C-alpha positions as CSV (number, residue, x, y, z in Angstrom):
1,M,-22.9,-10.5,6.5
2,K,-24.3,-10.3,3.4
3,K,-22.8,-12.2,0.6
4,L,-23.1,-10.4,-2.5
5,I,-22.9,-12.4,-5.7
6,I,-20.2,-10.5,-8.3
7,K,-22.6,-8.8,-11.2
8,A,-21.9,-9.9,-14.5
9,S,-22.6,-6.5,-15.5
10,F,-20.2,-5.1,-13.3
11,L,-17.4,-7.4,-14.5
12,L,-18.2,-6.3,-18.2
13,I,-18.2,-2.8,-17.3
14,A,-14.9,-3.3,-15.3
15,I,-13.1,-5.3,-18.2
16,T,-14.3,-2.1,-20.8
17,T,-12.9,0.5,-18.3
18,V,-9.6,-1.3,-18.3
19,V,-9.3,-1.8,-21.8
20,G,-10.5,2.0,-22.6
21,C,-7.5,2.8,-20.2
22,K,-4.9,0.3,-22.1
23,K,-5.9,1.6,-25.3
24,E,-5.3,5.5,-24.3
25,L,-2.0,4.6,-23.1
26,D,-1.0,2.8,-26.1
27,E,-2.2,5.4,-28.5
28,K,-0.4,8.1,-26.2
29,F,2.8,6.3,-25.3
30,N,3.7,3.5,-27.8
31,N,5.0,3.9,-31.4
32,P,2.2,3.5,-34.0
33,E,4.7,2.3,-36.5
34,K,5.9,-0.3,-34.6
35,V,3.0,-2.1,-32.5
36,L,5.8,-4.9,-31.5
37,D,8.3,-2.5,-30.4
38,P,6.9,-0.4,-27.6
39,S,9.2,2.9,-26.9
40,L,10.5,2.9,-23.5
41,T,8.3,5.8,-22.6
42,G,5.2,3.6,-23.2
43,L,6.3,0.5,-21.1
44,F,7.5,2.8,-18.1
45,T,3.9,4.2,-18.5
46,G,2.3,0.6,-18.3
47,M,4.7,0.1,-15.2
48,L,3.2,2.9,-13.5
49,N,-0.6,2.1,-14.7
50,N,-0.8,-0.8,-12.2
51,D,-4.0,-2.1,-10.6
52,R,-2.4,-3.5,-7.7
53,V,-1.3,0.1,-6.7
54,A,-4.2,2.3,-8.0
55,A,-7.7,2.0,-6.3
56,K,-9.2,-0.7,-8.1
57,Y,-11.9,-3.1,-7.7
58,W,-10.2,-6.7,-8.1
59,N,-7.1,-5.6,-5.7
60,V,-9.1,-4.4,-2.9
61,R,-12.1,-7.1,-3.3
62,T,-9.7,-10.1,-3.8
63,F,-6.6,-9.4,-2.1
64,L,-6.3,-6.4,0.2
65,T,-9.6,-6.9,2.1
66,Q,-9.4,-10.7,2.0
67,M,-5.7,-11.3,3.3
68,P,-3.4,-8.6,4.5
69,G,-6.3,-6.7,5.4
70,V,-7.7,-9.4,7.7
71,Y,-4.2,-10.5,9.2
72,A,-3.8,-7.3,10.1
73,Q,-7.5,-6.1,11.3
74,T,-7.5,-3.0,8.9
75,S,-10.3,-4.8,7.0
76,Y,-13.4,-6.6,8.5
77,I,-15.2,-9.5,6.9
78,S,-17.3,-12.3,7.6
79,N,-16.1,-14.2,10.7
80,G,-16.1,-17.9,9.0
81,N,-14.3,-20.6,9.8
82,T,-11.6,-20.2,7.1
83,I,-11.2,-16.6,7.9
84,Y,-7.2,-17.1,8.2
85,Q,-7.3,-19.3,5.1
86,Q,-5.2,-18.0,2.7
87,N,-7.2,-17.9,-1.0
88,D,-5.0,-19.8,-3.4
89,G,-6.5,-18.5,-6.6
90,Y,-6.5,-14.8,-5.3
91,S,-2.9,-15.0,-4.2
92,Q,-1.9,-16.7,-7.4
93,Q,-3.2,-13.8,-9.3
94,Y,-1.3,-11.6,-7.3
95,W,2.0,-13.3,-7.6
96,D,1.1,-13.5,-11.4
97,D,0.4,-9.7,-11.8
98,F,4.1,-9.2,-10.5
99,Y,5.6,-11.6,-13.3
100,S,3.7,-11.4,-16.2
101,T,1.6,-9.0,-18.0
102,G,-2.3,-9.6,-19.1
103,G,-3.7,-9.6,-15.7
104,N,-5.1,-6.9,-13.3
105,G,-1.4,-5.6,-12.8
106,S,0.8,-4.6,-15.6
107,G,3.4,-7.5,-14.9
108,I,5.9,-5.0,-13.4
109,I,9.1,-7.2,-13.7
110,A,8.2,-8.7,-17.5
111,Q,7.9,-4.8,-18.3
112,Y,11.1,-4.1,-16.7
113,R,13.2,-6.6,-18.1
114,T,11.7,-5.5,-21.6
115,M,12.7,-2.1,-21.1
116,E,16.4,-3.4,-20.1
117,T,16.6,-5.2,-23.5
118,K,15.2,-2.2,-25.6
119,Y,17.6,0.3,-23.6
120,N,20.4,-2.1,-24.3
121,T,19.9,-1.5,-28.0
122,L,19.9,2.1,-28.1
123,S,22.9,4.1,-29.0
124,T,25.1,5.8,-26.4
125,A,23.4,9.4,-26.9
126,D,19.8,7.7,-26.8
127,Q,20.9,6.0,-23.5
128,A,22.1,8.8,-22.2
129,S,19.0,10.9,-22.9
130,Q,16.6,8.1,-21.7
131,K,18.5,6.8,-18.6
132,V,16.0,8.7,-16.3
133,I,13.2,6.5,-17.4
134,M,15.1,3.7,-16.2
135,Q,15.8,5.0,-13.2
136,A,12.6,5.8,-12.4
137,A,11.4,2.7,-13.5
138,K,13.9,0.8,-11.2
139,V,12.3,2.8,-8.1
140,V,8.8,1.2,-9.3
141,L,10.0,-2.0,-9.6
142,I,11.9,-2.2,-6.2
143,E,8.8,-1.0,-4.3
144,Q,6.5,-3.8,-5.7
145,A,9.3,-6.4,-5.4
146,A,9.7,-5.3,-1.6
147,K,6.0,-6.1,-1.1
148,M,6.8,-9.4,-2.9
149,V,9.3,-9.8,-0.1
150,D,7.2,-8.8,2.5
151,L,4.6,-11.3,1.5
152,W,6.4,-14.6,0.6
153,G,10.3,-14.1,1.6
154,D,12.3,-15.6,-0.9
155,I,11.0,-14.8,-4.6
156,P,12.5,-15.3,-7.9
157,Y,14.0,-12.0,-8.9
158,S,17.3,-11.7,-10.9
159,A,16.7,-14.7,-13.2
160,A,12.8,-13.8,-13.4
161,G,11.6,-12.4,-16.9
162,S,14.8,-14.2,-18.8
163,L,12.7,-14.5,-22.1
164,N,12.1,-10.9,-22.0
165,T,16.1,-10.6,-21.9
166,T,17.5,-13.8,-23.5
167,S,14.6,-14.9,-25.6
168,T,14.9,-17.9,-23.9
169,I,12.8,-19.9,-21.5
170,S,14.0,-20.6,-18.4
171,N,12.4,-21.3,-14.8
172,P,14.1,-18.9,-12.5
173,K,15.7,-19.5,-9.2
174,Y,14.8,-18.2,-5.7
175,D,16.6,-15.2,-4.5
176,E,17.3,-15.0,-0.6
177,Q,15.2,-12.3,0.7
178,K,17.3,-10.5,3.0
179,A,20.0,-10.3,0.2
180,L,17.2,-8.9,-1.9
181,Y,16.5,-6.3,0.9
182,T,20.0,-5.5,1.0
183,S,20.3,-5.1,-2.9
184,F,17.3,-2.7,-2.8
185,I,18.4,-0.5,0.0
186,A,21.9,0.3,-1.8
187,D,20.2,0.6,-5.2
188,L,18.0,3.3,-3.5
189,D,20.7,5.1,-2.1
190,A,22.0,5.2,-5.4
191,L,18.7,6.1,-7.3
192,G,18.2,8.9,-4.7
193,T,21.5,10.7,-5.6
194,Y,20.9,10.2,-9.2
195,F,17.3,12.1,-9.1
196,N,18.8,14.7,-6.7
197,T,21.7,15.3,-9.2
198,N,20.2,15.4,-12.8
199,T,17.4,17.4,-14.8
200,T,14.2,16.0,-16.2
201,T,13.5,15.4,-20.0
202,S,10.3,16.2,-21.9
203,A,10.0,12.5,-22.9
204,F,10.1,11.6,-19.4
205,S,7.6,14.1,-18.1
206,K,5.1,13.4,-20.7
207,S,5.5,9.3,-19.7
208,D,5.5,9.8,-15.9
209,I,1.6,9.8,-14.9
210,L,2.9,9.3,-11.2
211,L,4.9,12.3,-10.3
212,K,4.9,14.3,-13.8
213,G,8.5,14.1,-14.7
214,S,9.8,15.7,-11.2
215,M,13.2,15.1,-10.3
216,N,12.8,16.4,-7.0
217,M,9.6,14.1,-6.1
218,W,11.5,10.9,-7.4
219,A,14.4,11.8,-5.3
220,R,12.2,12.1,-2.4
221,Y,10.3,8.8,-3.5
222,A,13.4,7.0,-3.6
223,N,14.7,8.2,-0.6
224,S,11.4,7.5,1.5
225,L,11.1,3.8,0.3
226,R,14.5,3.5,1.5
227,L,13.7,4.8,4.5
228,R,10.7,2.5,4.9
229,L,12.9,-0.5,4.2
230,L,15.6,0.4,6.4
231,M,13.3,0.4,9.2
232,R,11.5,-2.6,8.0
233,I,14.7,-4.6,9.0
234,S,15.7,-2.4,12.1
235,R,14.6,-5.3,14.4
236,T,17.1,-8.0,12.8
237,D,19.6,-5.6,11.8
238,E,19.6,-2.6,14.1
239,A,23.3,-1.4,13.4
240,T,22.5,-1.0,9.7
241,A,19.2,0.7,10.0
242,R,20.4,2.8,12.8
243,T,23.4,4.1,10.7
244,A,21.8,4.6,7.6
245,I,18.5,6.1,8.8
246,L,20.1,8.8,11.1
247,A,22.6,9.7,8.4
248,M,20.0,10.5,6.2
249,L,17.8,12.5,8.8
250,A,20.7,14.5,9.7
251,N,21.3,15.6,5.8
252,Q,18.0,16.0,4.0
253,A,19.3,18.4,1.5
254,T,21.4,15.1,0.2
255,Y,18.2,13.1,1.2
256,P,15.0,14.9,0.7
257,L,11.8,12.9,1.8
258,V,8.2,12.7,1.1
259,D,7.6,14.8,4.4
260,G,4.9,17.6,3.6
261,G,7.6,20.1,4.5
262,N,7.0,18.6,8.2
263,S,3.6,20.9,8.3
264,G,0.4,19.7,9.2
265,T,-1.5,21.5,6.6
266,Y,0.4,20.3,3.8
267,N,-1.3,19.2,0.4
268,P,-1.1,15.5,-0.1
269,G,-1.8,16.1,-3.6
270,T,1.6,17.7,-4.5
271,S,3.8,16.4,-1.6
272,D,2.8,12.5,-1.4
273,V,3.3,9.9,-3.8
274,L,-0.1,9.0,-5.2
275,L,-1.4,7.4,-8.5
276,Q,-4.3,9.4,-9.6
277,P,-6.7,7.9,-11.6
278,L,-6.6,8.4,-15.4
279,T,-9.2,11.2,-16.6
280,N,-11.4,8.6,-18.3
281,S,-11.7,6.1,-15.4
282,T,-15.3,6.0,-13.8
283,S,-14.8,3.2,-11.4
284,D,-15.1,3.3,-7.8
285,L,-14.7,0.5,-4.9
286,H,-18.5,0.4,-3.9
287,D,-18.7,-3.4,-5.1
288,A,-15.3,-4.3,-3.6
289,F,-16.3,-3.2,-0.3
290,F,-20.1,-4.1,-0.4
291,E,-18.9,-7.5,-1.1
292,G,-17.8,-8.1,2.5
293,S,-15.5,-5.4,3.8
294,W,-17.8,-2.4,4.1
295,Y,-17.4,-2.6,7.8
296,A,-15.6,-0.3,10.7
297,T,-12.7,-2.2,12.3
298,D,-13.4,-3.0,16.2
299,Y,-9.5,-2.3,17.3
300,A,-9.4,0.9,15.1
301,L,-12.3,2.8,15.9
302,N,-13.6,1.0,19.2
303,T,-10.2,1.2,21.0
304,V,-8.0,3.8,19.3
305,M,-10.2,6.6,17.7
306,L,-13.3,6.9,20.1
307,P,-11.4,7.2,23.2
308,A,-9.3,10.2,21.8
309,N,-12.3,11.8,19.9
310,D,-10.3,11.1,16.9
311,P,-10.9,14.2,14.2
312,R,-10.3,11.4,11.3
313,I,-13.3,9.7,12.3
314,P,-16.3,11.4,10.3
315,V,-14.1,11.1,7.1
316,I,-13.1,7.5,7.3
317,Y,-16.3,6.3,8.6
318,D,-20.2,6.8,8.3
319,K,-22.5,5.9,11.6
320,F,-24.8,3.8,9.1
321,G,-28.2,2.7,10.4
322,R,-31.5,1.0,9.7
323,T,-34.7,1.6,7.3
324,V,-37.8,2.3,10.0
325,N,-41.2,2.8,8.4
326,G,-39.7,3.4,4.9
327,K,-37.2,6.0,6.6
328,F,-33.4,5.9,7.0
329,V,-32.6,6.1,10.9
330,Q,-28.7,7.1,11.4
331,N,-27.3,5.3,14.3
332,A,-26.8,7.7,17.3
333,D,-23.0,7.0,17.6
334,Y,-20.1,5.4,15.8
335,K,-19.3,2.3,17.0
336,A,-17.8,-0.9,15.2
337,M,-18.8,-4.4,15.5
338,P,-16.9,-6.6,17.9
339,I,-14.1,-8.5,16.5
340,T,-15.7,-11.7,18.3
341,F,-18.9,-11.5,16.7
342,T,-19.8,-14.9,14.8
343,A,-21.1,-14.7,11.6
344,A,-24.3,-15.3,12.4
345,Q,-24.1,-12.0,15.0
346,Q,-22.7,-10.0,12.1
347,E,-25.4,-10.6,9.8
348,A,-28.5,-10.0,12.3
349,S,-26.9,-6.7,13.7
350,F,-24.7,-5.0,11.0
351,A,-27.0,-2.2,10.4
352,D,-26.2,-1.0,13.8
353,Y,-22.8,-0.4,13.3
354,A,-20.5,2.1,11.8
355,V,-19.0,1.5,8.0
356,L,-16.6,2.8,5.9
357,D,-17.2,6.7,4.8
358,S,-19.1,6.7,1.3
359,A,-17.7,9.9,-0.1
360,T,-14.2,9.0,0.9
361,F,-13.9,5.1,0.1
362,V,-16.9,3.6,-1.1
363,Y,-18.0,5.9,-4.2
364,N,-15.0,8.1,-4.8
365,Q,-14.0,8.0,-8.2
366,K,-11.1,10.3,-7.6
367,L,-9.4,7.7,-4.9
368,P,-5.8,7.6,-5.7
369,G,-3.3,4.5,-5.6
370,I,-1.2,5.4,-2.3
371,L,2.4,4.6,-2.6
372,I,3.7,6.6,0.3
373,T,2.7,9.5,2.3
374,A,4.3,12.3,4.6
375,S,2.4,10.8,7.5
376,E,4.3,7.6,7.1
377,V,7.6,9.4,6.7
378,N,7.2,11.2,10.0
379,F,6.1,8.3,11.7
380,I,9.4,6.7,10.8
381,K,11.4,9.5,11.8
382,A,9.6,9.7,15.2
383,E,10.4,5.9,15.7
384,A,14.0,6.7,14.6
385,F,14.5,9.6,17.1
386,E,12.8,7.4,19.9
387,R,14.8,4.6,19.7
388,W,18.4,6.3,18.6
389,G,18.0,10.1,19.1
390,S,16.0,12.7,20.7
391,S,12.5,12.0,22.4
392,T,12.0,15.6,21.9
393,D,12.5,15.4,17.9
394,A,10.4,12.0,18.0
395,K,7.6,14.1,19.5
396,T,7.7,16.5,16.8
397,A,7.9,14.2,14.2
398,Y,5.0,12.2,15.8
399,D,2.8,15.4,16.2
400,N,3.4,16.1,12.3
401,A,2.6,12.9,11.3
402,L,-0.9,12.8,13.3
403,R,-1.7,16.2,12.2
404,Q,-0.6,15.3,8.4
405,S,-2.7,11.9,8.7
406,V,-6.1,14.4,9.4
407,T,-5.1,16.7,6.4
408,F,-4.5,13.5,4.1
409,Y,-7.8,11.7,4.9
410,H,-9.8,15.2,4.6
411,Y,-7.9,15.5,1.3
412,L,-9.2,12.0,0.0
413,N,-12.7,12.8,1.2
414,N,-12.8,16.4,-0.6
415,L,-11.6,14.7,-3.9
416,N,-15.3,13.4,-4.3
417,Q,-17.1,16.4,-5.4
418,G,-20.8,16.1,-6.2
419,G,-23.1,13.5,-6.6
420,G,-24.7,14.2,-3.2
421,F,-21.9,13.0,-1.0
422,K,-21.0,14.9,2.0
423,N,-17.8,16.7,2.0
424,V,-16.3,17.0,5.6
425,T,-15.0,20.5,6.4
426,A,-11.7,20.1,8.0
427,P,-11.6,20.5,12.0
428,A,-10.7,23.5,13.4
429,D,-7.0,23.6,14.6
430,S,-8.0,23.9,17.9
431,V,-9.9,20.6,17.8
432,V,-6.3,18.8,16.1
433,T,-4.2,20.2,18.7
434,A,-6.3,19.2,21.6
435,W,-6.5,15.5,20.1
436,V,-2.7,15.9,19.9
437,N,-2.0,17.3,22.9
438,T,-4.5,16.3,25.5
439,S,-6.1,12.7,24.3
440,I,-4.9,8.9,24.6
441,A,-3.3,9.6,21.2
442,T,-0.9,12.3,22.9
443,Y,2.9,11.3,23.0
444,A,3.5,10.6,26.5
445,G,4.9,8.5,29.1
446,S,7.8,6.0,28.9
447,S,10.0,5.3,25.7
448,T,8.2,1.8,25.1
449,A,4.7,3.7,25.7
450,K,5.8,6.1,23.0
451,L,6.9,3.7,20.8
452,T,3.5,1.9,21.0
453,Q,1.9,5.0,20.4
454,I,4.1,5.5,17.0
455,Y,3.3,2.0,15.9
456,T,-0.3,2.0,16.6
457,Q,-0.9,5.4,14.9
458,K,1.1,4.4,12.0
459,W,-1.2,1.1,11.6
460,L,-4.1,3.3,11.8
461,H,-2.9,5.7,9.1
462,Y,-2.2,2.9,6.7
463,G,-5.8,2.0,7.1
464,V,-7.8,-0.5,4.5
465,L,-5.9,0.9,1.3
466,Q,-2.5,0.2,2.5
467,S,-3.3,-3.3,4.1
468,T,0.2,-4.8,2.8
469,E,2.1,-2.2,4.8
470,A,0.0,-2.4,7.8
471,W,0.5,-6.0,7.8
472,S,4.2,-6.1,7.6
473,E,4.4,-3.2,10.5
474,Y,1.9,-5.4,12.3
475,R,4.6,-8.5,12.1
476,R,7.6,-6.3,12.6
477,T,6.4,-4.6,15.8
478,G,3.6,-6.7,17.4
479,F,1.6,-3.6,17.7
480,P,-1.3,-2.9,18.0
481,A,-2.2,-5.6,20.6
482,L,-5.0,-7.0,18.4
483,T,-7.2,-9.9,19.6
484,F,-8.0,-12.6,17.0
485,S,-11.1,-14.8,17.6
486,T,-10.0,-18.5,17.3
487,T,-13.3,-20.2,18.3
488,G,-14.7,-22.7,15.5
489,K,-11.8,-21.8,12.8
490,L,-10.6,-24.5,10.7
491,S,-8.0,-26.6,12.1
492,G,-4.6,-25.7,11.4
493,F,-5.9,-21.9,10.3
494,D,-7.2,-20.9,13.7
495,T,-4.9,-17.8,13.7
496,P,-3.6,-15.5,11.1
497,P,-0.4,-16.7,9.0
498,T,3.0,-14.8,9.2
499,R,3.5,-14.9,5.6
500,L,2.0,-16.2,2.5
501,I,2.3,-19.8,1.3
502,Y,3.6,-20.1,-2.4
503,P,0.7,-20.4,-5.0
504,S,-0.1,-23.8,-6.4
505,K,0.9,-23.2,-10.1
506,E,4.3,-21.7,-8.9
507,K,5.1,-24.9,-7.0
508,T,4.0,-26.7,-10.2
509,L,5.6,-24.9,-13.1
510,N,8.9,-23.8,-11.0
511,S,9.1,-27.3,-9.1
512,E,12.8,-27.8,-9.3
513,N,13.8,-24.3,-7.9
514,Y,10.7,-24.7,-5.3
515,Q,12.6,-27.2,-3.8
516,A,15.5,-24.8,-2.4
517,V,12.7,-23.1,-0.7
518,V,10.1,-25.9,0.2
519,S,11.4,-26.4,3.9
520,K,10.7,-22.5,4.0
521,D,7.4,-22.5,2.8
522,T,5.1,-22.6,5.9
523,R,2.3,-20.3,6.8
524,K,4.2,-19.5,10.3
525,T,7.6,-19.0,8.9
526,K,9.0,-15.7,9.6
527,I,9.8,-13.0,7.0
528,F,13.6,-12.1,7.8
529,W,13.0,-9.1,9.4
530,M,10.5,-10.2,12.0
531,P,12.1,-10.5,15.3
């Protein structure tokens, strides 16, 4: 496995790109007469323009493919002795990007607290006209905060960002993780209702670089996020999850969802919640992947996709190959390196195995940040129906999810036009139908077997770009049945963790409040929703 050094020239380009994007947003959405008093619209756009959501080098390179991607096997990196050891520096940066501005993220909670302060100074009339912006900002905050809970458990939340609201510096207490989830789920219920019963404004539409001010899409986003969180708690609080989820699925006029109209040939660009790159962005992920995570993953390709003749293979992977006598010779077949390969074996033979597709992932400057897709929502529906309702309805939702995943990955591939990259033509409907109905991916067997199919295909759909969600679902369900190589691993780090350890700086700077959670701060402590 090649260990490439990050080039200073690339870092300079990356920094210039980030600064350029920020300047564009500042000029467009902030009040130029009050540089230190940005508008609510500007702050909201800043929340959305988050490099922890967008398909950006730093997040993919230092976080997604190094920690959750390894623990969920959605990324394949060098099989060294510290592969399951958390990188404290990189996890510290992810943590910091949630709490403060100035990093690769946009400081989600800091931005939101500033928005609250600004909103509270407005007149009653102005508050009424700008309430929609605050409501959308809360959805954004909850989505990112839920990920923080999924990664760490208890986190500072209710008292975080006090400097922005009270002008007083104080170290925030940790909020209990289950209580946070309960509040998120309740808030999303109210937010979905708000967007489903109110109208947009021109200011909101202008500042909304995610959904262009569509109240219908914000309602779908809030409801679908609530659906995700409810299913996440369903193994430890099944009664709550079952009641709420079935109520949502029984009344989709009140609870519209990001489900692509339940059509396999839907349009991901208009139906899914995707953060499209800014028009002046020219970055792609080739450096992020070439620095160690370019390779096809064993279980996904060898165990799930190849035996099923999965139609997504050509848009997710390239066969790769070797240069022989000055000519590139492509490998004959798709196959992934075994997960049991040592680092030396990987280094010697990586060219014989498949890699991530160049057009779809590696050089795609149009690759969006993925927040929630129709395929995910239909997998959730399928699980709900299989566990608590009709297996026939579950099959319908599952089949829709499979078809939508094919459509989604071909959509990503075809965003990358020009540059000599191959855009793969969508497979014929007969090909997709054969895969759905007559392969090992087919929805059949016992209820346990059907649930295993849902969990495995949902994990596969998340892939490398949604590694945090893939890791959460793997920890919740225990599927797919992954094998982790333990040979030669560092003592105490021979298997993946079940949560991330709190970053060192947090323990030091917030030491008094940290004492309340120190007993939970082990790599094998379960997140509350884990069975």
